[in-house]
N, CA, C and O atoms as a GROMACS GRO file, in nm:
protein
  572
    1MET      N    1  -0.200   2.633   0.703
    1MET     CA    2  -0.250   2.528   0.771
    1MET      C    3  -0.382   2.474   0.763
    1MET      O    4  -0.431   2.423   0.863
    2ALA      N    5  -0.460   2.482   0.629
    2ALA     CA    6  -0.512   2.376   0.581
    2ALA      C    7  -0.459   2.208   0.546
    2ALA      O    8  -0.521   2.114   0.496
    3GLY      N    9  -0.340   2.218   0.591
    3GLY     CA   10  -0.280   2.091   0.571
    3GLY      C   11  -0.216   2.015   0.745
    3GLY      O   12  -0.185   1.900   0.776
    4ILE      N   13  -0.222   2.180   0.844
    4ILE     CA   14  -0.231   2.079   0.954
    4ILE      C   15  -0.377   2.045   0.964
    4ILE      O   16  -0.420   1.935   0.996
    5ILE      N   17  -0.441   2.141   0.936
    5ILE     CA   18  -0.609   2.058   1.014
    5ILE      C   19  -0.590   1.963   0.914
    5ILE      O   20  -0.550   1.856   0.960
    6SER      N   21  -0.609   1.964   0.757
    6SER     CA   22  -0.600   1.772   0.785
    6SER      C   23  -0.542   1.649   0.824
    6SER      O   24  -0.598   1.540   0.828
    7MET      N   25  -0.358   1.693   0.870
    7MET     CA   26  -0.276   1.584   0.938
    7MET      C   27  -0.391   1.589   1.056
    7MET      O   28  -0.435   1.474   1.058
    8ALA      N   29  -0.437   1.642   1.123
    8ALA     CA   30  -0.483   1.681   1.271
    8ALA      C   31  -0.640   1.577   1.249
    8ALA      O   32  -0.696   1.508   1.334
    9SER      N   33  -0.661   1.590   1.166
    9SER     CA   34  -0.799   1.512   1.175
    9SER      C   35  -0.768   1.351   1.110
    9SER      O   36  -0.801   1.258   1.183
   10HIS      N   37  -0.705   1.319   0.976
   10HIS     CA   38  -0.595   1.189   1.002
   10HIS      C   39  -0.555   1.128   1.106
   10HIS      O   40  -0.628   1.041   1.154
   11TRP      N   41  -0.450   1.153   1.158
   11TRP     CA   42  -0.439   1.133   1.321
   11TRP      C   43  -0.575   1.082   1.361
   11TRP      O   44  -0.604   0.965   1.336
   12THR      N   45  -0.664   1.166   1.423
   12THR     CA   46  -0.734   1.157   1.531
   12THR      C   47  -0.876   1.017   1.458
   12THR      O   48  -0.935   0.925   1.515
   13ARG      N   49  -0.882   1.067   1.314
   13ARG     CA   50  -0.921   0.880   1.272
   13ARG      C   51  -0.860   0.769   1.224
   13ARG      O   52  -0.907   0.657   1.207
   14ILE      N   53  -0.715   0.825   1.195
   14ILE     CA   54  -0.678   0.657   1.124
   14ILE      C   55  -0.535   0.641   1.251
   14ILE      O   56  -0.454   0.550   1.263
   15GLY      N   57  -0.549   0.758   1.321
   15GLY     CA   58  -0.388   0.748   1.436
   15GLY      C   59  -0.227   0.772   1.330
   15GLY      O   60  -0.107   0.752   1.344
   16SER      N   61  -0.287   0.807   1.263
   16SER     CA   62  -0.140   0.853   1.141
   16SER      C   63  -0.220   1.001   1.063
   16SER      O   64  -0.327   1.018   1.004
   17PRO      N   65  -0.112   1.084   1.098
   17PRO     CA   66  -0.102   1.233   1.050
   17PRO      C   67  -0.151   1.180   0.852
   17PRO      O   68  -0.220   1.266   0.797
   18VAL      N   69  -0.131   1.104   0.798
   18VAL     CA   70  -0.172   1.076   0.637
   18VAL      C   71  -0.141   0.888   0.638
   18VAL      O   72  -0.055   0.814   0.685
   19PRO      N   73  -0.292   0.868   0.541
   19PRO     CA   74  -0.293   0.718   0.509
   19PRO      C   75  -0.151   0.694   0.518
   19PRO      O   76  -0.045   0.754   0.500
   20LEU      N   77  -0.208   0.550   0.564
   20LEU     CA   78  -0.048   0.473   0.517
   20LEU      C   79  -0.036   0.308   0.405
   20LEU      O   80  -0.118   0.216   0.403
   21GLY      N   81   0.074   0.319   0.336
   21GLY     CA   82   0.056   0.193   0.286
   21GLY      C   83   0.188   0.091   0.368
   21GLY      O   84   0.271   0.102   0.458
   22VAL      N   85   0.146  -0.003   0.275
   22VAL     CA   86   0.283  -0.054   0.335
   22VAL      C   87   0.360  -0.060   0.343
   22VAL      O   88   0.404  -0.151   0.413
   23ASP      N   89   0.448   0.030   0.280
   23ASP     CA   90   0.579   0.107   0.311
   23ASP      C   91   0.590   0.173   0.429
   23ASP      O   92   0.679   0.250   0.467
   24PHE      N   93   0.493   0.136   0.482
   24PHE     CA   94   0.469   0.267   0.648
   24PHE      C   95   0.412   0.180   0.721
   24PHE      O   96   0.458   0.194   0.834
   25LYS      N   97   0.300   0.057   0.716
   25LYS     CA   98   0.217   0.002   0.808
   25LYS      C   99   0.285  -0.130   0.822
   25LYS      O  100   0.269  -0.192   0.927
   26GLY      N  101   0.372  -0.184   0.712
   26GLY     CA  102   0.384  -0.265   0.719
   26GLY      C  103   0.335  -0.393   0.698
   26GLY      O  104   0.252  -0.409   0.787
   27GLY      N  105   0.342  -0.507   0.621
   27GLY     CA  106   0.268  -0.617   0.495
   27GLY      C  107   0.254  -0.649   0.375
   27GLY      O  108   0.225  -0.540   0.324
   28THR      N  109   0.255  -0.712   0.306
   28THR     CA  110   0.271  -0.772   0.138
   28THR      C  111   0.232  -0.717   0.097
   28THR      O  112   0.122  -0.675   0.129
   29GLN      N  113   0.323  -0.665  -0.044
   29GLN     CA  114   0.252  -0.672  -0.195
   29GLN      C  115   0.297  -0.760  -0.257
   29GLN      O  116   0.402  -0.822  -0.241
   30VAL      N  117   0.189  -0.773  -0.360
   30VAL     CA  118   0.240  -0.826  -0.511
   30VAL      C  119   0.202  -0.788  -0.576
   30VAL      O  120   0.084  -0.752  -0.571
   31GLN      N  121   0.313  -0.768  -0.722
   31GLN     CA  122   0.253  -0.709  -0.818
   31GLN      C  123   0.218  -0.839  -0.920
   31GLN      O  124   0.313  -0.917  -0.929
   32VAL      N  125   0.121  -0.868  -0.984
   32VAL     CA  126   0.150  -1.008  -1.064
   32VAL      C  127   0.067  -0.958  -1.219
   32VAL      O  128  -0.047  -0.914  -1.234
   33GLN      N  129   0.160  -0.983  -1.307
   33GLN     CA  130   0.105  -0.974  -1.416
   33GLN      C  131   0.010  -1.080  -1.548
   33GLN      O  132   0.077  -1.147  -1.626
   34PHE      N  133  -0.098  -1.081  -1.554
   34PHE     CA  134  -0.134  -1.147  -1.622
   34PHE      C  135  -0.115  -1.140  -1.807
   34PHE      O  136  -0.040  -1.072  -1.877
   35ASN      N  137  -0.227  -1.248  -1.844
   35ASN     CA  138  -0.200  -1.316  -1.981
   35ASN      C  139  -0.331  -1.210  -2.068
   35ASN      O  140  -0.344  -1.186  -2.188
   36LYS      N  141  -0.411  -1.164  -1.952
   36LYS     CA  142  -0.535  -1.107  -2.054
   36LYS      C  143  -0.552  -1.001  -1.954
   36LYS      O  144  -0.463  -0.998  -1.869
   37THR      N  145  -0.605  -0.951  -1.948
   37THR     CA  146  -0.706  -0.793  -1.943
   37THR      C  147  -0.789  -0.869  -1.764
   37THR      O  148  -0.890  -0.929  -1.727
   38PRO      N  149  -0.656  -0.809  -1.705
   38PRO     CA  150  -0.720  -0.883  -1.545
   38PRO      C  151  -0.882  -0.826  -1.526
   38PRO      O  152  -0.915  -0.744  -1.613
   39ASP      N  153  -0.986  -0.859  -1.423
   39ASP     CA  154  -1.099  -0.857  -1.340
   39ASP      C  155  -1.036  -0.794  -1.209
   39ASP      O  156  -0.938  -0.842  -1.151
   40VAL      N  157  -1.092  -0.700  -1.176
   40VAL     CA  158  -1.015  -0.698  -1.038
   40VAL      C  159  -1.170  -0.732  -0.886
   40VAL      O  160  -1.163  -0.746  -0.764
   41ASN      N  161  -1.264  -0.732  -0.966
   41ASN     CA  162  -1.405  -0.815  -0.888
   41ASN      C  163  -1.359  -0.941  -0.886
   41ASN      O  164  -1.360  -0.979  -0.769
   42SER      N  165  -1.315  -1.033  -0.966
   42SER     CA  166  -1.347  -1.097  -0.990
   42SER      C  167  -1.157  -1.183  -0.894
   42SER      O  168  -1.150  -1.284  -0.824
   43ILE      N  169  -1.043  -1.086  -0.935
   43ILE     CA  170  -0.954  -1.143  -0.843
   43ILE      C  171  -0.958  -1.087  -0.610
   43ILE      O  172  -0.920  -1.139  -0.505
   44ARG      N  173  -1.034  -0.945  -0.658
   44ARG     CA  174  -1.092  -0.963  -0.531
   44ARG      C  175  -1.204  -1.130  -0.469
   44ARG      O  176  -1.195  -1.181  -0.357
   45GLU      N  177  -1.280  -1.169  -0.565
   45GLU     CA  178  -1.379  -1.287  -0.503
   45GLU      C  179  -1.282  -1.392  -0.549
   45GLU      O  180  -1.320  -1.509  -0.557
   46ALA      N  181  -1.185  -1.364  -0.575
   46ALA     CA  182  -1.073  -1.518  -0.565
   46ALA      C  183  -0.984  -1.509  -0.448
   46ALA      O  184  -0.919  -1.611  -0.424
   47MET      N  185  -0.961  -1.370  -0.341
   47MET     CA  186  -0.923  -1.355  -0.267
   47MET      C  187  -1.021  -1.450  -0.140
   47MET      O  188  -0.979  -1.544  -0.072
   48THR      N  189  -1.174  -1.382  -0.138
   48THR     CA  190  -1.232  -1.364  -0.015
   48THR      C  191  -1.224  -1.536  -0.029
   48THR      O  192  -1.144  -1.610   0.028
   49VAL      N  193  -1.318  -1.569  -0.108
   49VAL     CA  194  -1.302  -1.712  -0.170
   49VAL      C  195  -1.197  -1.820  -0.076
   49VAL      O  196  -1.233  -1.929  -0.033
   50ALA      N  197  -1.074  -1.765  -0.061
   50ALA     CA  198  -0.946  -1.835  -0.021
   50ALA      C  199  -0.933  -1.812   0.114
   50ALA      O  200  -0.842  -1.864   0.179
   51GLY      N  201  -1.042  -1.713   0.178
   51GLY     CA  202  -0.990  -1.692   0.282
   51GLY      C  203  -0.930  -1.569   0.321
   51GLY      O  204  -0.897  -1.565   0.439
   52ILE      N  205  -0.896  -1.424   0.224
   52ILE     CA  206  -0.803  -1.358   0.282
   52ILE      C  207  -0.876  -1.249   0.251
   52ILE      O  208  -0.928  -1.213   0.145
   53ARG      N  209  -0.872  -1.177   0.420
   53ARG     CA  210  -0.979  -1.089   0.400
   53ARG      C  211  -0.882  -0.948   0.386
   53ARG      O  212  -0.760  -0.962   0.392
   54ASP      N  213  -0.949  -0.798   0.366
   54ASP     CA  214  -0.846  -0.703   0.362
   54ASP      C  215  -0.772  -0.672   0.277
   54ASP      O  216  -0.680  -0.593   0.298
   55ALA      N  217  -0.793  -0.724   0.166
   55ALA     CA  218  -0.710  -0.762   0.045
   55ALA      C  219  -0.686  -0.611  -0.056
   55ALA      O  220  -0.775  -0.614  -0.142
   56SER      N  221  -0.584  -0.459  -0.078
   56SER     CA  222  -0.660  -0.447  -0.167
   56SER      C  223  -0.596  -0.418  -0.275
   56SER      O  224  -0.476  -0.389  -0.285
   57ILE      N  225  -0.710  -0.429  -0.394
   57ILE     CA  226  -0.646  -0.509  -0.510
   57ILE      C  227  -0.656  -0.331  -0.622
   57ILE      O  228  -0.751  -0.254  -0.636
   58GLN      N  229  -0.526  -0.326  -0.676
   58GLN     CA  230  -0.551  -0.195  -0.754
   58GLN      C  231  -0.513  -0.226  -0.924
   58GLN      O  232  -0.515  -0.349  -0.934
   59THR      N  233  -0.492  -0.189  -1.009
   59THR     CA  234  -0.472  -0.187  -1.124
   59THR      C  235  -0.375  -0.128  -1.181
   59THR      O  236  -0.417  -0.021  -1.225
   60ILE      N  237  -0.208  -0.150  -1.214
   60ILE     CA  238  -0.140  -0.088  -1.258
   60ILE      C  239  -0.095  -0.100  -1.434
   60ILE      O  240  -0.041  -0.192  -1.494
   61LYS      N  241  -0.149   0.051  -1.486
   61LYS     CA  242  -0.116   0.037  -1.672
   61LYS      C  243  -0.026   0.143  -1.668
   61LYS      O  244  -0.041   0.224  -1.576
   62ALA      N  245   0.057   0.160  -1.741
   62ALA     CA  246   0.134   0.275  -1.826
   62ALA      C  247   0.041   0.389  -1.914
   62ALA      O  248  -0.057   0.375  -1.986
   63VAL      N  249   0.094   0.468  -1.886
   63VAL     CA  250  -0.012   0.589  -1.929
   63VAL      C  251  -0.078   0.587  -2.063
   63VAL      O  252  -0.196   0.616  -2.084
   64ASP      N  253   0.067   0.525  -2.211
   64ASP     CA  254   0.002   0.554  -2.310
   64ASP      C  255  -0.081   0.370  -2.314
   64ASP      O  256  -0.081   0.326  -2.429
   65GLU      N  257  -0.126   0.300  -2.238
   65GLU     CA  258  -0.162   0.102  -2.261
   65GLU      C  259  -0.353   0.221  -2.198
   65GLU      O  260  -0.377   0.314  -2.121
   66PRO      N  261  -0.441   0.120  -2.309
   66PRO     CA  262  -0.526   0.151  -2.264
   66PRO      C  263  -0.646   0.063  -2.196
   66PRO      O  264  -0.769   0.063  -2.190
   67THR      N  265  -0.534  -0.011  -2.149
   67THR     CA  266  -0.560  -0.123  -2.022
   67THR      C  267  -0.434  -0.186  -1.978
   67THR      O  268  -0.334  -0.203  -2.047
   68GLY      N  269  -0.454  -0.224  -1.834
   68GLY     CA  270  -0.284  -0.252  -1.802
   68GLY      C  271  -0.339  -0.414  -1.823
   68GLY      O  272  -0.435  -0.453  -1.890
   69THR      N  273  -0.230  -0.505  -1.728
   69THR     CA  274  -0.216  -0.612  -1.726
   69THR      C  275  -0.140  -0.661  -1.588
   69THR      O  276  -0.127  -0.783  -1.582
   70ASP      N  277  -0.100  -0.606  -1.505
   70ASP     CA  278  -0.051  -0.593  -1.447
   70ASP      C  279  -0.123  -0.559  -1.292
   70ASP      O  280  -0.138  -0.437  -1.297
   71VAL      N  281  -0.178  -0.609  -1.150
   71VAL     CA  282  -0.239  -0.607  -1.081
   71VAL      C  283  -0.156  -0.575  -0.934
   71VAL      O  284  -0.062  -0.645  -0.896
   72LEU      N  285  -0.215  -0.442  -0.850
   72LEU     CA  286  -0.090  -0.483  -0.736
   72LEU      C  287  -0.163  -0.499  -0.658
   72LEU      O  288  -0.267  -0.433  -0.655
   73ILE      N  289  -0.127  -0.612  -0.547
   73ILE     CA  290  -0.253  -0.659  -0.471
   73ILE      C  291  -0.165  -0.672  -0.314
   73ILE      O  292  -0.059  -0.732  -0.294
   74SER      N  293  -0.250  -0.591  -0.210
   74SER     CA  294  -0.191  -0.536  -0.076
   74SER      C  295  -0.271  -0.627   0.028
   74SER      O  296  -0.392  -0.650   0.027
   75LEU      N  297  -0.180  -0.670   0.113
   75LEU     CA  298  -0.207  -0.756   0.229
   75LEU      C  299  -0.215  -0.640   0.368
   75LEU      O  300  -0.152  -0.548   0.317
   76PRO      N  301  -0.250  -0.592   0.497
   76PRO     CA  302  -0.255  -0.529   0.546
   76PRO      C  303  -0.176  -0.603   0.623
   76PRO      O  304  -0.168  -0.725   0.612
   77GLU      N  305  -0.078  -0.495   0.754
   77GLU     CA  306   0.007  -0.520   0.852
   77GLU      C  307   0.008  -0.647   0.940
   77GLU      O  308  -0.069  -0.641   1.036
   78GLN      N  309   0.077  -0.760   0.927
   78GLN     CA  310   0.100  -0.838   1.030
   78GLN      C  311   0.148  -0.790   1.117
   78GLN      O  312   0.209  -0.683   1.119
   79THR      N  313   0.123  -0.879   1.220
   79THR     CA  314   0.216  -0.798   1.370
   79THR      C  315   0.326  -0.927   1.387
   79THR      O  316   0.415  -0.893   1.465
   80ASN      N  317   0.342  -1.044   1.344
   80ASN     CA  318   0.448  -1.139   1.307
   80ASN      C  319   0.486  -1.130   1.209
   80ASN      O  320   0.420  -1.167   1.112
   81GLU      N  321   0.633  -1.066   1.198
   81GLU     CA  322   0.739  -1.049   1.127
   81GLU      C  323   0.748  -1.193   1.017
   81GLU      O  324   0.754  -1.192   0.894
   82ALA      N  325   0.747  -1.342   1.134
   82ALA     CA  326   0.780  -1.450   1.040
   82ALA      C  327   0.669  -1.502   0.967
   82ALA      O  328   0.684  -1.602   0.896
   83VAL      N  329   0.547  -1.439   0.978
   83VAL     CA  330   0.442  -1.494   0.878
   83VAL      C  331   0.416  -1.384   0.762
   83VAL      O  332   0.314  -1.390   0.692
   84LEU      N  333   0.513  -1.286   0.745
   84LEU     CA  334   0.474  -1.172   0.615
   84LEU      C  335   0.513  -1.260   0.511
   84LEU      O  336   0.458  -1.206   0.415
   85ASP      N  337   0.581  -1.379   0.455
   85ASP     CA  338   0.603  -1.413   0.308
   85ASP      C  339   0.503  -1.522   0.318
   85ASP      O  340   0.501  -1.586   0.213
   86THR      N  341   0.406  -1.571   0.423
   86THR     CA  342   0.313  -1.648   0.409
   86THR      C  343   0.158  -1.591   0.312
   86THR      O  344   0.071  -1.662   0.262
   87GLY      N  345   0.169  -1.465   0.311
   87GLY     CA  346   0.082  -1.302   0.246
   87GLY      C  347   0.116  -1.357   0.150
   87GLY      O  348   0.025  -1.436   0.126
   88ARG      N  349   0.208  -1.369   0.059
   88ARG     CA  350   0.231  -1.375  -0.077
   88ARG      C  351   0.217  -1.472  -0.165
   88ARG      O  352   0.180  -1.469  -0.283
   89GLN      N  353   0.262  -1.588  -0.071
   89GLN     CA  354   0.198  -1.781  -0.083
   89GLN      C  355   0.059  -1.768  -0.111
   89GLN      O  356   0.010  -1.781  -0.223
   90GLN      N  357  -0.008  -1.741   0.003
   90GLN     CA  358  -0.144  -1.738  -0.027
   90GLN      C  359  -0.231  -1.660  -0.138
   90GLN      O  360  -0.341  -1.699  -0.177
   91ILE      N  361  -0.147  -1.509  -0.196
   91ILE     CA  362  -0.207  -1.496  -0.322
   91ILE      C  363  -0.180  -1.527  -0.446
   91ILE      O  364  -0.246  -1.515  -0.549
   92VAL      N  365  -0.054  -1.577  -0.422
   92VAL     CA  366   0.003  -1.664  -0.563
   92VAL      C  367  -0.135  -1.853  -0.494
   92VAL      O  368  -0.155  -1.954  -0.562
   93ALA      N  369  -0.165  -1.836  -0.418
   93ALA     CA  370  -0.210  -1.971  -0.412
   93ALA      C  371  -0.374  -1.960  -0.434
   93ALA      O  372  -0.437  -2.060  -0.467
   94ALA      N  373  -0.436  -1.836  -0.413
   94ALA     CA  374  -0.569  -1.787  -0.413
   94ALA      C  375  -0.597  -1.778  -0.569
   94ALA      O  376  -0.684  -1.847  -0.621
   95LEU      N  377  -0.504  -1.676  -0.650
   95LEU     CA  378  -0.464  -1.653  -0.748
   95LEU      C  379  -0.506  -1.821  -0.855
   95LEU      O  380  -0.619  -1.844  -0.900
   96GLN      N  381  -0.384  -1.914  -0.873
   96GLN     CA  382  -0.416  -2.022  -0.962
   96GLN      C  383  -0.500  -2.159  -0.886
   96GLN      O  384  -0.467  -2.272  -0.921
   97ALA      N  385  -0.650  -2.133  -0.742
   97ALA     CA  386  -0.705  -2.198  -0.745
   97ALA      C  387  -0.868  -2.153  -0.791
   97ALA      O  388  -0.954  -2.236  -0.820
   98HIS      N  389  -0.888  -2.005  -0.792
   98HIS     CA  390  -0.964  -1.955  -0.790
   98HIS      C  391  -0.956  -1.877  -0.883
   98HIS      O  392  -1.070  -1.836  -0.907
   99TYR      N  393  -0.850  -1.815  -0.980
   99TYR     CA  394  -0.887  -1.694  -1.087
   99TYR      C  395  -0.813  -1.782  -1.203
   99TYR      O  396  -0.715  -1.856  -1.208
  100ASP      N  397  -0.916  -1.734  -1.296
  100ASP     CA  398  -0.852  -1.862  -1.439
  100ASP      C  399  -0.794  -1.751  -1.543
  100ASP      O  400  -0.863  -1.702  -1.632
  101ASN      N  401  -0.680  -1.724  -1.523
  101ASN     CA  402  -0.606  -1.587  -1.603
  101ASN      C  403  -0.432  -1.606  -1.602
  101ASN      O  404  -0.356  -1.544  -1.528
  102PRO      N  405  -0.395  -1.703  -1.699
  102PRO     CA  406  -0.218  -1.724  -1.587
  102PRO      C  407  -0.170  -1.595  -1.557
  102PRO      O  408  -0.191  -1.485  -1.608
  103PHE      N  409  -0.103  -1.634  -1.464
  103PHE     CA  410  -0.013  -1.476  -1.437
  103PHE      C  411   0.128  -1.504  -1.411
  103PHE      O  412   0.174  -1.618  -1.415
  104THR      N  413   0.194  -1.401  -1.384
  104THR     CA  414   0.366  -1.429  -1.343
  104THR      C  415   0.401  -1.341  -1.244
  104THR      O  416   0.448  -1.232  -1.277
  105VAL      N  417   0.384  -1.371  -1.113
  105VAL     CA  418   0.453  -1.248  -1.004
  105VAL      C  419   0.628  -1.172  -1.049
  105VAL      O  420   0.741  -1.215  -1.069
  106ARG      N  421   0.565  -1.052  -1.049
  106ARG     CA  422   0.661  -0.924  -1.069
  106ARG      C  423   0.748  -0.922  -1.024
  106ARG      O  424   0.860  -0.944  -1.071
  107ASN      N  425   0.697  -0.881  -0.862
  107ASN     CA  426   0.762  -0.839  -0.779
  107ASN      C  427   0.660  -0.832  -0.621
  107ASN      O  428   0.538  -0.816  -0.612
  108VAL      N  429   0.759  -0.848  -0.512
  108VAL     CA  430   0.682  -0.879  -0.466
  108VAL      C  431   0.802  -0.780  -0.288
  108VAL      O  432   0.922  -0.787  -0.261
  109GLN      N  433   0.698  -0.715  -0.224
  109GLN     CA  434   0.770  -0.673  -0.126
  109GLN      C  435   0.678  -0.708   0.043
  109GLN      O  436   0.568  -0.725   0.096
  110VAL      N  437   0.823  -0.700   0.066
  110VAL     CA  438   0.773  -0.733   0.253
  110VAL      C  439   0.813  -0.661   0.336
  110VAL      O  440   0.932  -0.628   0.335
  111VAL      N  441   0.727  -0.617   0.433
  111VAL     CA  442   0.776  -0.519   0.507
  111VAL      C  443   0.688  -0.495   0.633
  111VAL      O  444   0.583  -0.433   0.645
  112GLY      N  445   0.783  -0.580   0.744
  112GLY     CA  446   0.739  -0.594   0.893
  112GLY      C  447   0.741  -0.451   0.928
  112GLY      O  448   0.807  -0.353   0.893
  113PRO      N  449   0.597  -0.487   1.048
  113PRO     CA  450   0.572  -0.375   1.145
  113PRO      C  451   0.697  -0.283   1.201
  113PRO      O  452   0.701  -0.162   1.222
  114THR      N  453   0.780  -0.368   1.214
  114THR     CA  454   0.919  -0.286   1.281
  114THR      C  455   0.957  -0.123   1.210
  114THR      O  456   0.960  -0.004   1.241
  115VAL      N  457   0.987  -0.229   1.077
  115VAL     CA  458   1.048  -0.132   1.027
  115VAL      C  459   0.948  -0.017   0.954
  115VAL      O  460   0.970   0.085   0.888
  116GLY      N  461   0.840  -0.079   0.996
  116GLY     CA  462   0.728   0.064   0.928
  116GLY      C  463   0.717   0.148   1.026
  116GLY      O  464   0.688   0.265   1.003
  117LYS      N  465   0.739   0.104   1.146
  117LYS     CA  466   0.673   0.218   1.205
  117LYS      C  467   0.835   0.332   1.251
  117LYS      O  468   0.825   0.452   1.279
  118GLN      N  469   0.957   0.263   1.246
  118GLN     CA  470   1.063   0.307   1.161
  118GLN      C  471   1.039   0.467   1.076
  118GLN      O  472   1.054   0.583   1.115
  119LEU      N  473   0.994   0.406   0.944
  119LEU     CA  474   0.954   0.537   0.830
  119LEU      C  475   0.883   0.569   0.859
  119LEU      O  476   0.880   0.684   0.817
  120GLU      N  477   0.753   0.539   0.948
  120GLU     CA  478   0.662   0.642   0.968
  120GLU      C  479   0.715   0.773   1.084
  120GLU      O  480   0.668   0.887   1.074
  121SER      N  481   0.800   0.742   1.173
  121SER     CA  482   0.823   0.870   1.224
  121SER      C  483   0.924   0.945   1.174
  121SER      O  484   0.943   1.054   1.228
  122LYS      N  485   0.992   0.914   1.088
  122LYS     CA  486   1.136   0.967   0.996
  122LYS      C  487   1.047   1.056   0.896
  122LYS      O  488   1.068   1.174   0.868
  123ALA      N  489   0.937   0.969   0.844
  123ALA     CA  490   0.836   1.059   0.726
  123ALA      C  491   0.772   1.120   0.846
  123ALA      O  492   0.859   1.206   0.866
  124VAL      N  493   0.708   1.135   0.915
  124VAL     CA  494   0.670   1.268   1.041
  124VAL      C  495   0.744   1.395   1.060
  124VAL      O  496   0.704   1.511   1.050
  125TRP      N  497   0.904   1.328   1.102
  125TRP     CA  498   0.993   1.458   1.141
  125TRP      C  499   1.060   1.510   1.029
  125TRP      O  500   1.166   1.572   1.032
  126ALA      N  501   0.991   1.481   0.926
  126ALA     CA  502   1.072   1.510   0.756
  126ALA      C  503   0.967   1.596   0.717
  126ALA      O  504   1.010   1.668   0.626
  127THR      N  505   0.861   1.620   0.740
  127THR     CA  506   0.722   1.647   0.712
  127THR      C  507   0.705   1.796   0.831
  127THR      O  508   0.678   1.911   0.795
  128LEU      N  509   0.722   1.765   0.928
  128LEU     CA  510   0.751   1.904   1.070
  128LEU      C  511   0.881   1.979   0.975
  128LEU      O  512   0.876   2.075   0.898
  129TYR      N  513   0.957   1.919   1.002
  129TYR     CA  514   1.133   2.001   0.914
  129TYR      C  515   1.008   2.069   0.754
  129TYR      O  516   0.944   2.173   0.759
  130SER      N  517   1.009   2.022   0.696
  130SER     CA  518   0.991   2.035   0.613
  130SER      C  519   0.829   2.196   0.652
  130SER      O  520   0.805   2.309   0.609
  131MET      N  521   0.796   2.144   0.705
  131MET     CA  522   0.687   2.259   0.721
  131MET      C  523   0.742   2.360   0.795
  131MET      O  524   0.738   2.471   0.741
  132ALA      N  525   0.813   2.352   0.944
  132ALA     CA  526   0.855   2.456   0.992
  132ALA      C  527   1.053   2.566   0.887
  132ALA      O  528   1.130   2.659   0.909
  133GLY      N  529   1.031   2.470   0.796
  133GLY     CA  530   1.104   2.530   0.707
  133GLY      C  531   1.022   2.642   0.616
  133GLY      O  532   1.042   2.764   0.615
  134CYS      N  533   0.939   2.579   0.551
  134CYS     CA  534   0.882   2.699   0.497
  134CYS      C  535   0.749   2.784   0.586
  134CYS      O  536   0.664   2.844   0.519
  135TRP      N  537   0.744   2.783   0.678
  135TRP     CA  538   0.723   2.843   0.785
  135TRP      C  539   0.826   2.948   0.832
  135TRP      O  540   0.782   3.035   0.907
  136SER      N  541   0.937   2.954   0.804
  136SER     CA  542   1.033   3.054   0.852
  136SER      C  543   1.101   3.139   0.718
  136SER      O  544   1.176   3.235   0.736
  137THR      N  545   1.057   3.084   0.566
  137THR     CA  546   1.131   3.125   0.490
  137THR      C  547   0.985   3.232   0.466
  137THR      O  548   0.980   3.354   0.478
  138TYR      N  549   0.880   3.138   0.430
  138TYR     CA  550   0.725   3.222   0.416
  138TYR      C  551   0.696   3.324   0.490
  138TYR      O  552   0.686   3.438   0.445
  139GLY      N  553   0.677   3.284   0.637
  139GLY     CA  554   0.602   3.368   0.749
  139GLY      C  555   0.729   3.478   0.767
  139GLY      O  556   0.691   3.593   0.743
  140SER      N  557   0.795   3.474   0.785
  140SER     CA  558   0.963   3.597   0.786
  140SER      C  559   0.966   3.642   0.685
  140SER      O  560   1.074   3.696   0.660
  141ALA      N  561   0.849   3.648   0.563
  141ALA     CA  562   0.876   3.721   0.466
  141ALA      C  563   0.789   3.841   0.444
  141ALA      O  564   0.823   3.951   0.400
  142SER      N  565   0.669   3.801   0.482
  142SER     CA  566   0.553   3.877   0.495
  142SER      C  567   0.527   3.987   0.637
  142SER      O  568   0.417   4.035   0.665
  143ASN      N  569   0.652   4.010   0.712
  143ASN     CA  570   0.666   4.090   0.819
  143ASN      C  571   0.763   4.249   0.717
  143ASN      O  572   0.797   4.350   0.778
   0.00000   0.00000   0.00000
């Protein structure tokens, strides 16, 4: 029951039953490996100076590493699928121009909003089916 209430709360606030990432909303994710330990605040500042708004920046590291050198930079959904690769180009240009730490682009994911909507719909149905299965299995066991 708590899960249903939580999903309903998310749905009313953000228009989706769960917080969605680039895979579902569409957008661009660029995984970058730096030569030295990256400073997320400086990367965020480099994005802002380059005119990139709403970038999500998070460090990636292995469990056994004290600090990681990889960063995942995500840009939000674009309504025009033709400009999705522009996000990758903007991120790379911003880092080259405004952040002094050599880097290599390790991975790029570009998901258009059409694909994202299809994935979101399938995920919602899968969640509902699994909840119905749990209810029929465990709900009938209490009788």
